[in-house]
LUMLUMVO-261546 format. One record per residue (C-alpha): residue number from 0; residue in three letters; x, y, z. Coordinates in steps of 0.5 Angstrom, whole numbers. Layout:
residues N
    i   aa   east  north     up
  NUM  ALA      X      Y      Z
...
END
This chain:
residues 548
    i   aa   east  north     up
    0  MET     -7    -18      2
    1  VAL     -9    -18     -6
    2  VAL    -16    -19     -3
    3  ALA    -16    -12      0
    4  ALA    -12     -9     -6
    5  GLY    -15     -2     -9
    6  SER    -21     -2     -4
    7  ALA    -24      4     -1
    8  HIS    -22      6      6
    9  ALA    -24     12     10
   10  ALA    -17     15     10
   11  HIS    -15     22      7
   12  ALA    -14     24      0
   13  GLN     -6     24      1
   14  PRO     -4     28     -6
   15  VAL      3     26     -6
   16  GLU      1     18     -6
   17  PRO     -3     18    -13
   18  GLU     -7     11    -15
   19  GLY     -4      7    -20
   20  GLY      2      9    -25
   21  ALA      9      9    -23
   22  SER      8      8    -15
   23  ALA     13      5    -10
   24  ASP     14     -1    -15
   25  ALA     17      4    -19
   26  ALA     24      5    -15
   27  PRO     24     -1    -10
   28  ALA     28      1     -3
   29  PRO     35     -1     -3
   30  THR     39     -7      0
   31  THR     40     -3      6
   32  SER     35     -2     10
   33  GLN     34      4     13
   34  PRO     28      8     18
   35  SER     24     13     14
   36  PRO     26     20     15
   37  LEU     19     22     17
   38  ALA     18     16     22
   39  ILE     19     21     28
   40  ASP     19     17     35
   41  GLN     14     22     38
   42  LEU      7     24     38
   43  THR      5     26     30
   44  LEU     -1     27     26
   45  SER      1     20     24
   46  ASP      0     18     31
   47  ASP      5     11     32
   48  LEU      0      8     37
   49  ILE     -4      6     30
   50  ALA      1      7     25
   51  ALA      6      2     29
   52  VAL      1     -4     31
   53  GLY      5    -11     30
   54  LEU     11     -7     29
   55  ARG     13     -5     36
   56  PRO     15     -9     41
   57  ILE     10    -12     46
   58  GLY     12     -9     53
   59  ASP      9    -11     61
   60  ARG      3     -9     62
   61  ARG      3     -2     58
   62  VAL     -4      1     56
   63  GLU     -4      7     51
   64  ALA    -10     11     49
   65  ARG    -12     17     45
   66  VAL    -19     20     44
   67  SER    -20     26     40
   68  THR    -26     30     36
   69  GLY    -27     36     31
   70  ASN    -31     39     26
   71  ASP    -35     36     21
   72  ALA    -37     31     26
   73  THR    -31     28     26
   74  HIS    -29     24     32
   75  GLN    -23     19     33
   76  ALA    -21     14     39
   77  ALA    -16      8     39
   78  LEU    -13      4     45
   79  ARG     -7     -1     45
   80  ALA     -6     -5     51
   81  THR      0    -11     52
   82  ASP      3    -16     57
   83  THR      7    -21     58
   84  ILE      3    -28     61
   85  LEU      7    -34     61
   86  GLY     13    -32     57
   87  ALA      8    -30     51
   88  GLY      7    -23     49
   89  LEU     -1    -21     48
   90  GLU     -2    -15     44
   91  LEU    -10    -12     43
   92  THR    -11     -6     39
   93  GLY    -18     -2     37
   94  SER    -20      4     34
   95  ALA    -26      8     31
   96  LEU    -27     14     27
   97  ARG    -33     17     25
   98  SER    -34     23     20
   99  ASP    -39     26     16
  100  VAL    -34     27     10
  101  LEU    -28     22     11
  102  GLY    -34     16     12
  103  ASP    -34     11     19
  104  GLN    -28      6     20
  105  SER    -27      1     26
  106  GLU    -22     -4     27
  107  ALA    -20     -9     32
  108  ALA    -14    -13     33
  109  ALA    -10    -18     37
  110  ARG     -3    -21     37
  111  ILE      1    -27     41
  112  ALA      8    -27     40
  113  HIS     13    -32     44
  114  THR     21    -31     43
  115  SER     27    -36     46
  116  ASP     34    -37     44
  117  HIS     32    -40     38
  118  HIS     26    -39     35
  119  VAL     20    -33     34
  120  ALA     13    -36     34
  121  GLY      7    -31     33
  122  LEU      0    -31     32
  123  HIS     -5    -25     29
  124  ALA    -12    -23     27
  125  THR    -15    -17     25
  126  TYR    -23    -15     24
  127  THR    -24     -9     20
  128  ALA    -31     -5     18
  129  ASP    -31      1     13
  130  HIS    -37      5     11
  131  VAL    -35     10      5
  132  GLY    -41     15      3
  133  PHE    -42     20     -1
  134  GLY    -38     25      2
  135  ARG    -32     22     -2
  136  GLN    -35     18     -8
  137  SER    -41     18    -12
  138  PHE    -44     12     -9
  139  LEU    -44      8     -2
  140  THR    -39      3      0
  141  ASP    -39     -2      6
  142  MET    -33     -7      7
  143  ARG    -32    -12     12
  144  THR    -25    -15     12
  145  ALA    -22    -21     18
  146  THR    -14    -23     16
  147  TYR    -11    -28     21
  148  GLY     -5    -31     21
  149  ALA      1    -35     24
  150  ALA      9    -35     23
  151  TRP     15    -38     26
  152  THR     22    -37     25
  153  GLU     27    -42     28
  154  SER     35    -41     28
  155  ARG     40    -46     29
  156  ALA     47    -47     27
  157  PRO     46    -48     20
  158  GLY     41    -42     19
  159  ARG     35    -39     19
  160  VAL     28    -42     17
  161  THR     22    -38     16
  162  LEU     15    -41     16
  163  GLU      8    -37     15
  164  LEU      1    -38     13
  165  TYR     -5    -33     12
  166  GLY    -11    -32     10
  167  GLU    -17    -26      9
  168  GLN    -24    -26      8
  169  GLN    -28    -20      5
  170  THR    -35    -18      4
  171  LEU    -36    -12      0
  172  ARG    -42     -8     -2
  173  ASP    -42     -2     -7
  174  THR    -49      1     -7
  175  ARG    -50      6    -14
  176  GLN    -55     10    -17
  177  VAL    -59      4    -21
  178  GLY    -57     -2    -17
  179  THR    -52     -6    -12
  180  LEU    -46    -10    -13
  181  GLU    -43    -15     -8
  182  LEU    -36    -18     -8
  183  ASP    -35    -24     -3
  184  GLY    -27    -26     -3
  185  SER    -22    -31      1
  186  LEU    -15    -31      1
  187  LEU    -10    -36      3
  188  GLY     -3    -36      3
  189  ALA      4    -39      5
  190  HIS     11    -37      6
  191  VAL     18    -42      6
  192  GLY     24    -39      7
  193  PHE     31    -40      9
  194  THR     38    -37     10
  195  SER     44    -40     11
  196  ARG     50    -38     16
  197  SER     56    -36     12
  198  VAL     60    -41      9
  199  GLN     66    -41      6
  200  ALA     67    -43     -2
  201  PHE     72    -42     -7
  202  GLY     76    -38     -2
  203  LEU     70    -33     -1
  204  ASP     65    -32      5
  205  HIS     58    -34      2
  206  GLU     51    -33      5
  207  PHE     45    -38      1
  208  SER     38    -36      1
  209  GLY     32    -38     -2
  210  ASP     24    -38     -1
  211  ILE     17    -40     -4
  212  ASP     11    -36     -4
  213  VAL      4    -39     -6
  214  MET     -3    -35     -6
  215  GLN     -9    -36     -8
  216  ALA    -16    -32     -8
  217  ASN    -23    -33     -9
  218  GLY    -29    -29    -10
  219  VAL    -36    -28    -13
  220  ALA    -39    -22    -16
  221  SER    -46    -21    -16
  222  GLU    -50    -15    -19
  223  THR    -57    -13    -18
  224  ASP    -60     -7    -23
  225  GLY    -65     -3    -21
  226  ASP    -71     -1    -26
  227  PRO    -71      6    -27
  228  ASP    -78      6    -28
  229  GLU    -80      1    -23
  230  MET    -75      3    -17
  231  HIS    -79     -2    -12
  232  MET    -78     -8    -17
  233  THR    -71    -11    -19
  234  MET    -68    -16    -25
  235  LEU    -64    -22    -23
  236  PRO    -57    -21    -20
  237  ARG    -51    -22    -25
  238  THR    -46    -26    -22
  239  ARG    -38    -27    -24
  240  HIS    -34    -33    -20
  241  GLY    -26    -31    -20
  242  ARG    -20    -35    -18
  243  HIS    -12    -33    -19
  244  ARG     -6    -36    -17
  245  PHE      1    -33    -16
  246  LEU      7    -38    -15
  247  SER     13    -34    -13
  248  ALA     20    -37    -11
  249  TYR     28    -35    -12
  250  ILE     34    -37    -10
  251  HIS     40    -32     -8
  252  ASP     47    -32     -6
  253  THR     51    -26     -2
  254  VAL     58    -26     -3
  255  ARG     63    -22      1
  256  VAL     68    -21     -5
  257  ILE     73    -16      0
  258  GLU     71    -13      6
  259  SER     67     -7      4
  260  LEU     64    -10     -2
  261  ASP     58    -15     -3
  262  VAL     55    -18     -9
  263  HIS     49    -22     -9
  264  GLY     46    -25    -15
  265  GLY     40    -31    -17
  266  PHE     34    -32    -20
  267  VAL     26    -31    -19
  268  PHE     21    -35    -21
  269  GLU     14    -32    -22
  270  HIS      8    -35    -24
  271  TRP      1    -32    -24
  272  ARG     -6    -35    -27
  273  TRP    -13    -33    -28
  274  LEU    -16    -40    -26
  275  THR    -23    -38    -28
  276  ASN    -23    -32    -33
  277  ILE    -31    -31    -34
  278  ALA    -33    -24    -39
  279  SER    -35    -19    -35
  280  ILE    -42    -18    -32
  281  TYR    -42    -12    -36
  282  GLY    -42    -16    -43
  283  PRO    -48    -19    -47
  284  ASP    -54    -21    -42
  285  LEU    -54    -29    -42
  286  GLY    -59    -29    -37
  287  GLU    -59    -31    -29
  288  SER    -51    -33    -29
  289  MET    -46    -29    -33
  290  ASP    -41    -35    -32
  291  GLN    -39    -38    -39
  292  ASP    -32    -42    -41
  293  ALA    -26    -38    -43
  294  ALA    -19    -40    -44
  295  VAL    -14    -40    -37
  296  ILE    -10    -33    -37
  297  SER     -3    -33    -34
  298  SER      4    -31    -34
  299  LEU     10    -34    -33
  300  MET     17    -30    -31
  301  ILE     24    -33    -30
  302  GLY     29    -27    -29
  303  PRO     35    -26    -26
  304  LYS     36    -21    -20
  305  VAL     43    -18    -18
  306  GLY     47    -13    -14
  307  ALA     52    -10    -10
  308  LEU     53     -6     -4
  309  TYR     59     -2     -4
  310  ARG     61      1      3
  311  VAL     65      7      2
  312  THR     66      9      8
  313  PRO     63      7     15
  314  ASN     58     12     14
  315  VAL     57     12      6
  316  ALA     54      6      2
  317  VAL     53      5     -5
  318  THR     47      0     -8
  319  ALA     46     -2    -15
  320  ASN     41     -8    -17
  321  ALA     38    -10    -23
  322  TYR     31    -14    -23
  323  ARG     26    -17    -27
  324  THR     19    -18    -24
  325  LEU     11    -19    -25
  326  ARG      6    -13    -23
  327  THR      0    -17    -22
  328  PRO     -7    -13    -23
  329  THR    -11    -13    -16
  330  TRP    -16    -17    -14
  331  GLN    -21    -12    -15
  332  GLN    -18     -9    -21
  333  LEU    -21    -17    -24
  334  MET    -27    -17    -20
  335  ARG    -30    -10    -19
  336  PRO    -33     -5    -24
  337  VAL    -32      1    -21
  338  GLN    -37      7    -23
  339  ASN    -37     14    -22
  340  GLY    -43     18    -24
  341  GLU    -45     15    -31
  342  VAL    -38     12    -32
  343  VAL    -36      5    -31
  344  THR    -29      2    -31
  345  VAL    -29     -6    -32
  346  ALA    -23    -11    -33
  347  ASP    -21    -13    -40
  348  ASP    -23    -21    -40
  349  GLN    -15    -22    -42
  350  LEU    -13    -17    -37
  351  HIS     -6    -20    -34
  352  PRO      1    -18    -30
  353  GLU      6    -12    -33
  354  THR     13    -15    -34
  355  VAL     18    -10    -31
  356  THR     25    -11    -32
  357  GLY     29     -5    -29
  358  ALA     35     -3    -25
  359  GLN     37      2    -19
  360  LEU     43      5    -17
  361  GLY     44     10    -11
  362  PRO     48     12     -5
  363  THR     46     12      3
  364  VAL     49     16      8
  365  VAL     48     15     16
  366  THR     51     19     21
  367  PRO     49     21     28
  368  LYS     45     26     26
  369  LEU     44     25     18
  370  GLU     41     20     14
  371  ALA     39     20      7
  372  ARG     38     16      1
  373  VAL     38     18     -7
  374  VAL     36     12    -12
  375  GLY     35     13    -19
  376  PHE     31      8    -23
  377  TRP     29      6    -30
  378  ASN     24      1    -31
  379  GLU     22     -2    -38
  380  VAL     15     -4    -37
  381  ALA     12    -10    -41
  382  ALA      4    -10    -42
  383  PRO      3     -4    -38
  384  ILE     -4     -4    -35
  385  ALA     -8      3    -36
  386  ASP    -16      5    -36
  387  ILE    -18      6    -43
  388  ASP    -23     10    -45
  389  VAL    -28      6    -50
  390  GLY    -34     10    -50
  391  PRO    -38     17    -48
  392  ALA    -39     13    -41
  393  ALA    -35      7    -41
  394  ARG    -27      5    -39
  395  GLU    -23     -1    -40
  396  THR    -18     -4    -35
  397  THR    -13     -7    -41
  398  ASN     -6     -8    -42
  399  LEU     -2     -4    -47
  400  GLY      4     -5    -51
  401  HIS     10     -2    -47
  402  ALA     12      4    -42
  403  ARG     18      7    -40
  404  GLU     19     10    -32
  405  ILE     25     13    -31
  406  GLY     26     18    -24
  407  VAL     30     19    -17
  408  ASP     27     18    -11
  409  ALA     30     21     -5
  410  SER     29     23      2
  411  ALA     33     25      8
  412  SER     32     27     16
  413  TRP     37     31     20
  414  ARG     37     33     27
  415  ILE     39     39     27
  416  ALA     39     40     35
  417  LYS     37     35     40
  418  SER     30     38     40
  419  VAL     29     39     32
  420  LEU     28     34     27
  421  ALA     27     36     19
  422  GLY     25     31     15
  423  ALA     24     31      7
  424  GLY     23     27      1
  425  TYR     22     28     -7
  426  THR     21     24    -12
  427  TYR     22     26    -20
  428  THR     18     20    -25
  429  ASN     18     21    -32
  430  ALA     12     15    -34
  431  ARG     10     15    -41
  432  ILE      7     10    -45
  433  THR     12      8    -51
  434  ASP      7      3    -55
  435  ALA      0      3    -54
  436  ALA     -2     -3    -58
  437  SER     -8     -3    -61
  438  HIS     -9      4    -59
  439  PRO     -4      8    -62
  440  ALA     -7     15    -60
  441  LEU     -4     13    -53
  442  ALA      3     13    -55
  443  GLY      7     18    -52
  444  ASN      2     20    -46
  445  VAL      4     20    -39
  446  ARG      1     14    -34
  447  ALA     -5     16    -31
  448  GLN     -4     19    -24
  449  THR      3     20    -24
  450  PRO      5     27    -22
  451  ARG     12     28    -25
  452  HIS     14     31    -19
  453  ARG     12     29    -11
  454  ALA     15     33     -5
  455  THR     14     32      3
  456  ALA     18     36      8
  457  ALA     17     36     16
  458  LEU     20     40     22
  459  THR     19     38     29
  460  TYR     21     41     35
  461  ASP     20     37     41
  462  ARG     20     39     48
  463  PRO     15     35     52
  464  THR     15     39     58
  465  ILE     14     45     54
  466  LEU     11     44     47
  467  THR     12     39     41
  468  VAL     10     42     35
  469  THR     10     39     28
  470  GLY      9     42     21
  471  THR      8     38     15
  472  VAL      8     40      7
  473  ARG      5     35      2
  474  PHE      6     37     -6
  475  ALA      4     34    -12
  476  ASP      5     37    -19
  477  GLN      0     36    -25
  478  ARG     -3     29    -27
  479  PHE     -8     26    -32
  480  ALA    -14     22    -29
  481  ASN    -14     18    -35
  482  ALA    -10     15    -40
  483  GLY    -12     19    -46
  484  ASN     -9     25    -42
  485  THR    -15     29    -44
  486  ILE    -17     31    -36
  487  ALA    -11     34    -33
  488  LEU    -11     35    -25
  489  ALA     -8     41    -23
  490  PRO     -2     41    -18
  491  VAL     -4     42    -11
  492  ALA      0     43     -4
  493  VAL     -3     41      3
  494  VAL      0     44     10
  495  ASP     -2     40     16
  496  ALA      0     42     23
  497  MET      0     39     30
  498  ALA      2     42     37
  499  ALA      2     37     43
  500  ARG      4     39     51
  501  LYS      5     34     57
  502  LEU     -1     35     62
  503  THR      2     31     68
  504  HIS      5     24     67
  505  GLY      3     20     62
  506  LEU     -2     24     60
  507  ALA     -1     29     54
  508  GLY     -6     34     50
  509  PHE     -6     36     43
  510  VAL     -9     40     37
  511  SER     -8     38     30
  512  VAL    -10     41     24
  513  GLU    -10     38     17
  514  ASN    -10     42     10
  515  ILE    -10     48     14
  516  PHE    -12     53      9
  517  ASP    -18     49      7
  518  ARG    -15     47      0
  519  ARG    -21     45     -4
  520  PHE    -17     40     -9
  521  VAL    -20     35    -14
  522  TRP    -17     28    -13
  523  ASN    -20     24    -19
  524  GLN    -25     26    -25
  525  ALA    -29     20    -27
  526  GLY    -36     22    -29
  527  VAL    -36     26    -23
  528  ASP    -30     30    -19
  529  THR    -28     26    -12
  530  ILE    -26     32     -8
  531  GLY    -20     31     -3
  532  ALA    -22     32      5
  533  PRO    -23     39      8
  534  ARG    -20     42     13
  535  LEU    -21     38     19
  536  VAL    -19     40     26
  537  GLN    -18     36     32
  538  VAL    -17     37     40
  539  GLY    -16     31     44
  540  VAL    -11     27     49
  541  ARG     -7     21     49
  542  LEU     -5     17     55
  543  ASP      1     12     56
  544  SER      1      8     62
  545  ALA      9      7     61
  546  ARG     10     14     63
  547  TRP      6     14     69
END
């Protein structure tokens, strides 16, 4: 959801998933959908009780629960219950985290799904409350988020039709050194899609598809400054109203040229509008209301999307894709000034999406014991978004001229033996600003928060009646905290481990240690240092009624 994008959650700092820069968008997934090589189907550090909510099938009368406790007053609990009532599946989940170093988080969710021979229909709703304090950042954040939606898919002889409606409400409050910022946002969106059955045309098999997506987000940001001399008094609040809309549509044709070759092509239409463009609340003081008229900011992109899938053998396929798309700024980039220490980052009044023109190529291998993929990518980015230093204690989120992202994304999982599974992932990214427009000194710099090398490796031994052990290593190369490349963050490697053993039918005990060597690393620098999570030791039990 766009409203929640970029928000502060009480999650662990992951050194292999940097914020900003060339992320997953830089290397879109290949057209052949394969499971993640690190999604190991058992109790792991990323326990599937929570991570797979909404993805796992709903079973009859199943209850799962997990409870753990550990150092730094870190306590966690989770519950999942499913059943089938009158032909419809019902899923209820809840979780809670309390920690002196990670913050507090709680979540409750419900999902209803009904499946018949011709259709799948469902409803879902989630409520999340987050509190992130001084243990992770230089201010306090309280956030409440509610998401909801409905989806329906109908499959008939002509093809498959999908309809989805969704929404989100969010309230965020930052309590800072000399004031508070409150941001209330709402989002509504809809998706309509159609995929035809295979049809004959010009002697070839065709499958036509298309969809339309529309989303609109609205919000109000209100800031109150405390009087440093008279802390019991406050100034009048400054407010900012914002509204943006994103519309996308595409039409697509997949052609079976020969039995081993599929070629697809079509056109994508994307239109983004910042409908209420108002000067920053950090601009000149205009009194109680900071709203003022300004030109609407918009970006329009119409471009091709083409590709091919060639099956070399039943186990090896090669994919190639070329695309053009928009990367829109997040809602909170537009509406939420970020303060770390004395450094404040605000959005440029003319901030608009990046336009990415790129291509990717790589093989995928799937055998009974091995799954692997390698994707090489090249992206040319027009108007890249970056945080620019504009003063001793001020940064601005703005668009530069041009950037280039070149790299390789690889992953593999290998079933070494029946009880042993290994997984690894590696990403190489060379992302640089090639044209900095009005900031020529930045040309040639590496994009902020983009390490050149990232890697993850995991090894699992799984014998539930004896022991299940998982070890994971995560590595991130040096990266820069700012566009000027003057603040370098050192490389970091973090080691995690977990051991679990079946106690009785449906009950297992486990011990997990995250950041085993208590590696203290700086995750970000912007006025003050943001420190990664310390060593966390958790001891707990998991219950699964399906194994009674």
